[in-house]
C-alpha positions as CSV (number, residue, x, y, z in Angstrom):
1,M,159.2,23.5,-10.9
2,I,159.6,26.4,-8.5
3,S,158.1,29.7,-9.7
4,D,160.3,32.6,-10.9
5,R,159.3,34.6,-7.9
6,E,160.4,31.8,-5.5
7,L,163.7,31.4,-7.4
8,W,164.4,35.1,-6.9
9,A,163.5,34.9,-3.3
10,C,165.8,31.9,-2.8
11,A,168.7,33.7,-4.6
12,H,168.3,36.7,-2.3
13,Q,168.1,34.6,0.8
14,V,171.1,32.5,-0.2
15,M,173.2,35.6,-0.9
16,N,172.2,37.1,2.5
17,H,172.9,34.0,4.4
18,H,176.1,32.9,2.8
19,G,177.6,36.2,1.7
20,P,181.0,35.9,0.1
21,D,180.8,32.1,0.3
22,V,177.6,31.9,-1.8
23,D,179.3,30.5,-4.9
24,S,180.9,27.7,-2.9
25,F,177.6,26.9,-1.2
26,I,175.7,26.7,-4.5
27,E,178.5,24.6,-6.1
28,A,178.4,22.2,-3.1
29,R,174.6,21.9,-3.3
30,M,174.7,21.3,-7.1
31,T,177.4,18.7,-6.7
32,A,175.6,16.8,-4.0
33,L,172.4,16.8,-5.9
34,A,174.2,15.6,-9.1
35,Q,175.8,12.8,-7.2
36,A,172.4,11.8,-5.8
37,G,171.0,11.7,-9.4
38,D,168.6,14.6,-8.7
39,D,168.6,16.3,-12.0
40,V,165.6,18.5,-11.1
41,G,167.4,19.7,-8.0
42,V,170.4,20.6,-10.1
43,K,168.3,22.6,-12.5
44,V,166.7,24.5,-9.6
45,W,170.0,25.4,-8.1
46,F,171.3,26.4,-11.5
47,A,168.4,28.7,-11.9
48,I,169.1,30.1,-8.4
49,A,172.8,30.6,-9.4
50,E,171.8,32.5,-12.5
51,R,169.7,34.9,-10.4
52,V,172.5,35.3,-7.8
53,D,174.7,36.5,-10.7
54,K,172.0,38.9,-11.9
55,L,171.5,40.3,-8.4
56,R,175.2,40.9,-8.2
57,Q,175.0,43.0,-11.4
58,M,172.2,45.2,-10.2
59,P,173.2,48.6,-9.0
60,V,172.9,49.1,-5.2
61,A,170.3,51.6,-4.2
62,A,171.5,54.7,-2.3
63,D,170.9,54.6,1.4
64,V,168.0,57.1,1.8
65,R,167.2,58.1,5.3
66,H,164.4,60.5,6.3
């Protein structure tokens, strides 16, 4: 299984890359993996999806410029 740190990094990367389409992308990945019978892959993407949701709930830091 992928480490927690790697899951968070994946969630962040997927959010940055797919923006507002992130949910559709994750759903498509999970569907494809489920159809292929890759239960471990589905679990990994489920864990990434959970972290994406948590990242959305985090307050955005103020833009601090020096």
